[in-house]
C-alpha positions in Angstrom: 49.0 -0.3 38.6 51.2 1.8 36.3 53.6 -0.4 34.4 57.2 0.1 35.1 58.0 0.8 31.5 55.7 3.9 31.5 57.4 5.1 34.7 60.7 4.7 32.9 59.3 6.5 29.9 58.3 9.5 32.1 61.8 9.6 33.5 63.3 9.5 30.0 61.0 12.4 28.9 61.9 14.4 31.9 65.6 13.8 31.3 65.2 14.7 27.6 63.5 17.9 28.7 66.2 18.9 31.2 69.1 18.4 28.7 67.3 20.4 26.1 66.9 23.4 28.4 70.7 24.0 28.4 71.3 27.6 27.2 67.7 27.9 26.1 67.9 31.7 26.4 71.0 31.9 24.2 70.9 34.5 21.4 70.4 33.3 17.9 74.1 33.4 17.1 75.1 29.8 17.7 75.5 27.0 15.2 73.4 27.4 12.1 72.3 30.7 13.3 71.6 31.9 9.8 68.9 29.2 9.3 67.4 29.8 12.8 67.4 33.6 12.2 65.4 33.1 8.9 62.8 31.0 10.8 62.6 33.3 13.8 62.4 36.3 11.5 59.1 35.0 10.0 57.8 34.4 13.5 58.8 37.9 14.6 57.0 39.4 11.6 53.9 37.5 12.6 54.1 38.8 16.1 54.5 42.4 14.9 52.1 42.4 11.9 49.7 39.5 12.6 49.6 35.9 11.5 48.9 35.4 7.8 49.7 31.9 6.6 49.4 32.8 2.9 52.0 35.6 3.1 55.0 34.7 5.3 57.6 37.5 5.5 61.0 38.0 7.0 63.5 40.7 7.4 65.7 40.1 4.4 64.7 42.4 1.5 67.8 41.6 -0.6 68.1 39.6 -3.8 70.5 37.1 -2.3 68.1 34.2 -1.6 66.1 34.4 -4.9 68.1 36.5 -7.4 65.2 39.0 -7.3 64.8 42.1 -5.2 62.4 41.3 -2.4 61.1 44.6 -1.0 58.2 42.9 0.9 60.5 40.3 2.4 58.4 37.3 1.2 59.6 34.0 2.5 57.9 31.0 0.7 59.8 28.0 1.9 57.9 25.7 4.3 54.2 26.3 5.0 54.5 28.4 8.1 52.7 26.2 10.6 55.8 26.3 13.0 55.9 30.1 12.7 52.2 30.6 13.3 52.4 28.4 16.4 55.6 30.2 17.5 54.0 33.6 17.1 50.8 32.6 18.9 52.7 31.4 21.9 54.6 34.7 22.1 51.4 36.7 21.8 49.3 34.6 24.1 51.9 34.1 26.8 54.6 36.8 26.6 56.4 35.5 29.7 59.3 34.4 27.6 61.2 36.0 24.7 60.5 35.1 21.1 63.8 33.1 21.1 62.9 31.1 24.2 59.4 30.3 23.0 60.8 29.1 19.6 63.1 26.7 21.4 60.4 25.5 23.8 58.2 24.8 20.8 60.9 22.7 19.2 61.5 20.9 22.5 57.8 20.1 22.8 57.8 18.6 19.3 60.9 16.6 20.1 59.5 15.2 23.3 56.2 14.3 21.5 58.4 12.5 18.8 60.2 10.7 21.7 56.9 9.2 22.9 55.9 8.1 19.4 59.3 6.5 18.9 58.7 4.6 22.2 55.4 3.3 20.9 56.9 2.3 17.6 59.8 0.6 19.3 57.4 -1.2 21.6 55.4 -2.4 18.6 58.2 -3.5 16.4 60.9 -4.5 18.8 59.7 -5.1 22.4 58.8 -3.0 25.5 62.6 -2.9 26.3 63.2 -1.9 22.7 60.7 1.0 22.9 62.4 2.3 26.0 65.8 2.0 24.4 64.6 3.8 21.3 63.2 6.6 23.4 66.5 6.8 25.4 68.6 7.2 22.3 66.3 9.8 20.8 66.4 11.7 24.1 70.1 11.7 24.7 72.0 11.5 21.4 74.0 14.8 21.7 73.4 15.7 18.1 69.6 15.4 18.6 69.7 17.2 21.9 71.1 20.3 20.2 69.0 20.3 17.0 65.8 19.5 18.8 66.0 22.8 20.7 66.9 25.0 17.8 64.5 27.4 16.2 63.9 25.3 13.1 60.8 23.7 11.5 62.5 20.3 11.3 61.5 19.1 14.8 57.9 19.9 14.1 58.0 18.2 10.7 59.6 15.1 12.3 56.9 15.0 14.9 54.1 15.1 12.3 55.9 12.5 10.2 56.2 10.1 13.1 52.6 10.6 14.1 51.7 9.7 10.5 53.6 6.5 10.7 52.1 5.7 14.1 48.5 6.1 13.0 49.2 4.2 9.9 50.4 1.3 12.1 47.2 1.6 14.1 45.3 1.4 10.8 47.1 -1.7 9.7 46.5 -3.3 13.1 42.8 -2.3 13.4 41.6 -1.7 9.8 39.8 1.4 11.0 39.8 4.0 8.2 39.6 6.9 10.7 43.1 6.1 11.7 44.2 6.0 8.1 42.8 9.4 7.5 44.5 10.7 10.7 47.7 9.3 9.3 47.1 11.2 6.0 46.4 14.4 7.9 49.7 14.2 9.8 51.7 13.3 6.8 50.1 16.2 4.9 51.2 18.5 7.7 54.6 17.0 7.7 55.3 17.5 4.0 53.8 21.0 4.1 56.2 22.0 6.8 59.1 20.1 5.2 58.5 18.2 1.9 61.5 15.9 2.6 59.4 14.1 5.2 57.7 12.3 2.2 60.5 9.7 2.7 58.8 8.7 6.0 56.2 7.1 3.7 58.7 4.2 3.0 57.8 2.2 6.1 54.1 3.0 5.6 54.2 1.6 2.0 56.0 -1.5 3.3 53.3 -2.1 5.9 50.6 -1.7 3.4 52.2 -4.1 0.9 52.7 -6.5 3.8 49.0 -6.6 4.6 47.4 -6.0 1.2 48.3 -7.2 -2.3 47.6 -5.3 -5.5 44.7 -7.7 -6.1 43.2 -6.5 -2.8 43.3 -2.9 -4.0 41.7 -3.9 -7.4 39.0 -6.2 -6.0 38.2 -4.4 -2.8 36.6 -1.1 -3.9 36.2 0.1 -0.3 39.9 -0.4 0.3 40.8 1.3 -2.9 38.6 4.3 -2.2 40.0 4.7 1.3 43.5 4.7 -0.1 42.6 7.3 -2.7 41.1 9.5 0.0 44.3 9.0 2.0 46.4 10.1 -1.0 44.2 13.1 -1.5 44.5 14.2 2.1 48.3 14.0 1.8 48.8 15.6 -1.6 46.1 18.1 -2.3 47.1 20.6 0.4 50.8 20.4 -0.7 49.8 20.9 -4.4 47.6 23.8 -3.5 50.4 25.5 -1.4 52.9 24.9 -4.2 50.5 26.4 -6.7 50.0 29.5 -4.5 53.8 29.9 -3.9 54.4 29.9 -7.7 52.7 33.3 -7.8 55.5 34.8 -5.7 58.9 33.7 -7.2 60.5 36.7 -5.4 60.0 34.8 -2.1 61.1 31.3 -3.3 64.9 30.8 -2.5 67.1 28.9 -4.9 66.6 25.2 -4.1 67.7 23.0 -7.0 71.2 23.0 -5.6 70.0 20.9 -2.7 69.5 17.8 -4.8 72.9 17.4 -6.5 74.0 20.9 -7.3 77.7 20.1 -7.0 77.6 16.6 -8.4 78.6 15.0 -5.1 76.0 12.3 -5.0 77.6 8.8 -4.6 81.1 10.2 -5.1 83.7 9.2 -2.4 83.2 12.5 -0.6 79.4 11.8 -0.3 80.1 8.5 1.5 82.7 10.0 3.7 80.6 13.0 4.8 77.2 11.2 5.2 78.4 7.9 6.7 81.8 8.5 8.3 81.5 12.1 9.5 77.8 12.6 10.1 76.4 9.2 10.9 79.6 7.5 12.2 81.2 10.3 14.2 78.7 13.1 14.8 75.5 11.0 15.5 76.8 7.6 16.6 80.0 8.9 18.2 81.9 6.0 16.5 81.1 3.5 19.3 77.4 3.6 18.5 78.2 1.7 15.3 78.1 -1.5 17.2 74.5 -1.5 18.4 73.4 0.3 15.2 74.9 -2.4 13.0 73.4 -5.2 15.1 70.0 -3.4 14.9 70.3 -3.3 11.1 71.1 -7.0 10.9 68.6 -8.2 13.5 65.2 -8.9 12.0 62.6 -8.6 14.8 59.5 -10.7 14.6 60.0 -11.4 10.9 59.4 -7.7 10.2 61.6 -5.4 8.3 60.0 -2.1 9.5 63.2 -0.7 10.9 65.3 -1.7 7.9 62.8 -0.2 5.5 62.6 3.0 7.5 66.4 3.2 7.2 66.1 2.5 3.5 63.8 5.5 3.3 66.4 7.6 5.0 69.1 6.3 2.7 66.9 7.4 -0.2 66.4 10.8 1.5 70.1 11.6 1.9 70.8 10.3 -1.6 68.1 12.4 -3.4 68.8 15.5 -1.3 72.5 14.8 -1.6 74.2 18.2 -1.7 72.2 19.7 1.1 72.8 16.7 3.4 76.6 16.9 2.7 76.8 20.7 3.2 74.5 21.1 6.3 74.4 18.7 9.2 70.9 19.8 10.3 69.4 18.0 7.3 70.1 14.8 9.2 67.5 15.6 11.8 65.1 13.5 9.9 67.2 10.3 10.1 67.4 10.3 13.9 64.1 8.4 14.5 65.2 5.5 12.3 68.7 5.5 13.7 67.2 5.5 17.3 65.1 2.4 16.4 68.0 0.6 14.9 70.2 1.4 17.9 67.4 0.1 20.2 67.0 -3.1 18.3 70.7 -3.8 18.5 70.9 -2.8 22.2 67.8 -5.0 23.1 69.5 -7.9 21.3 72.7 -7.5 23.3 70.8 -7.3 26.5 68.6 -10.4 25.9 70.9 -12.6 23.8 72.1 -16.0 25.0 74.7 -16.3 22.2 77.3 -14.5 24.3 78.0 -14.1 28.0 75.2 -12.0 29.3 77.5 -10.0 31.6 80.0 -9.5 28.8 77.5 -8.4 26.2 75.8 -5.9 28.6 79.2 -4.5 29.7 80.2 -4.0 26.0 76.9 -2.4 25.3 77.1 -0.1 28.3 80.6 1.0 27.4 79.6 1.5 23.8 76.7 3.8 24.8 78.8 5.8 27.2 81.6 6.3 24.7 79.0 7.1 22.0 77.4 9.8 24.1 80.7 11.1 25.3 82.2 11.4 21.8 79.0 13.0 20.4 78.9 15.5 23.3 82.5 16.4 22.7 81.7 17.5 19.2 78.3 19.0 19.7 79.4 21.2 22.6 80.9 23.6 20.1 77.5 24.1 18.5 76.3 26.0 21.6 79.1 28.6 21.5 78.5 32.2 20.4 81.6 32.7 18.3 80.8 36.3 17.2 79.2 38.2 20.2 80.0 41.4 18.4 77.0 41.0 16.2 74.8 41.0 19.3 76.5 44.1 20.7 76.2 45.9 17.4 72.5 45.0 17.1 71.8 46.4 20.6 73.8 49.6 19.8 71.8 50.1 16.5 68.5 49.5 18.4 69.3 52.5 20.6 69.7 55.0 17.8 67.6 53.7 14.9 63.8 54.0 14.5 61.9 50.7 14.3 61.1 51.2 10.7 64.7 51.9 9.6 66.1 49.7 6.9 69.6 48.4 7.7 72.6 47.0 5.8 74.2 44.4 8.1 76.8 42.6 6.0 77.7 39.2 7.3 78.5 37.2 4.1 74.8 36.9 3.3 74.1 35.4 6.7 70.9 36.9 8.2 71.9 36.3 11.8 73.5 39.7 12.1 70.5 41.4 10.5 68.2 39.5 12.9 70.1 41.0 15.8 69.4 44.5 14.7 65.7 43.9 14.9 65.3 45.7 11.6 64.5 44.8 8.0 67.2 45.2 5.4 70.2 43.6 3.6 72.5 40.9 5.0 75.0 41.8 2.3 75.5 44.5 -0.3 73.9 42.9 -3.3 74.2 46.0 -5.5 75.8 49.4 -5.0 75.3 51.2 -1.7 73.8 54.1 -3.7 71.1 51.8 -5.1 70.4 50.4 -1.6 70.0 54.0 -0.3 67.6 54.7 -3.1 65.6 51.7 -2.0 65.3 53.0 1.5 68.5 52.0 3.2 69.1 54.1 6.4 72.0 52.6 8.3 75.1 50.5 7.6 76.4 48.5 10.5 79.5 46.4 10.3 81.6 44.1 12.5 84.3 43.9 9.9 85.8 47.3 9.7 88.7 46.4 7.5 86.7 45.0 4.5 86.6 47.0 1.2 82.9 47.9 1.4 83.1 49.3 4.9 86.2 51.3 4.1 84.5 52.8 1.0 81.3 53.6 2.9 82.9 55.4 5.9 84.7 57.6 3.4 81.4 58.8 2.0 79.0 58.7 4.9 79.1 59.7 8.5 80.1 57.2 11.2 77.8 57.8 14.2 79.0 55.0 16.4 82.4 53.3 16.4 84.1 50.9 18.8 86.9 48.4 18.3 84.3 45.7 17.6 81.7 47.4 15.3 80.7 50.7 13.7 77.4 52.2 12.6 77.1 54.6 9.6 74.2 56.9 8.9 73.6 56.6 5.2 71.7 59.9 5.0 74.6 61.9 6.2 77.3 62.4 3.6 80.7 63.6 4.5 
């Protein structure tokens, strides 16, 4: 007979799927469209030119990302596992658009993560805790939105969680095959997103809980297996980083992400990370109650959840500036937050220290208000605030050849360039004459009053003009 908890898990997974299908066919012009456009652009290039993991390319040929002209559009950021899978789905099953397949891939990764979180919650809290962890991961509005975006983070999170799960299996069984599987998943996770290395915190804790340093010294078999594990994790990453270093033109500026503006541990850091992001956006204020109880509650004399949260604190502290500037960086903290929420919720449901009816009522109200407050904020993320970039992209597509190079200024944001379906420049990074020398064919603008646009339309012929956009042929001087 199928256990009731697995029936409940199936229902949570189905519910998580349904809420993530909302606006799945929406153009890449919603919240954080610039980052989604960069990711989708690599996938689109793979669809058009073939998948080559060693040479990821995208549509931006400007110097904005790296400070160096990038005529081949190299994009060396994450190892393009997500993009290769995305492109393969589009080519093998072209029943959906590239955008829909990208979102479906992220949704699949998110639902796989949900199942892993259930298993971790079941192991470290209780069966009820596992279901509650899965529930929170499935329905936190912040996570609903970001786990259906075209970003590599949901895939990296999935790999990181599988790494933790198989490490737990190794600790419980002692079977080295599970240890090596854990290493493989962690290797994939940090190849996709190196920040997932912070998922190793609970793994190190579990290892130190079971083995002492003396065990590693005296037990040669254990020491060798751990060294092999470390090699599986690190060698692919080091090889990829060594390869990337040959193409600095495709490596965007990244040092700013750590503490580029000196915000780490300043009052603004605490406000943005803990008040605005964790407190309001993710926990919807009312979720602070079960979350806090989950942090304080030590389950089965094990600090797995607390150490996982400590790893996430280390993550947001080390990658301080990026976490403050961009809310999608907190995607990685949701699994640990979900487990803490589940631990607190399970405690309130089972405790005899308070009135059972009262504690369950307070918990239910807290969860409803948490989800409501979160949804109120996140609903804005789905909006297309500038539909004119989509209209202009379609208009250009009707008149420009597929190999045309386009200038689509949008403050350096590549979402507009992506809508044109062409390679080119998301801003004028030099003079327009230099861009024309490099092959620029068309200039398309949705801001007709800016200085660059006014200067260009005085020199070159405007071939399409509406009250929302204009297109200029850079080969036709006036």
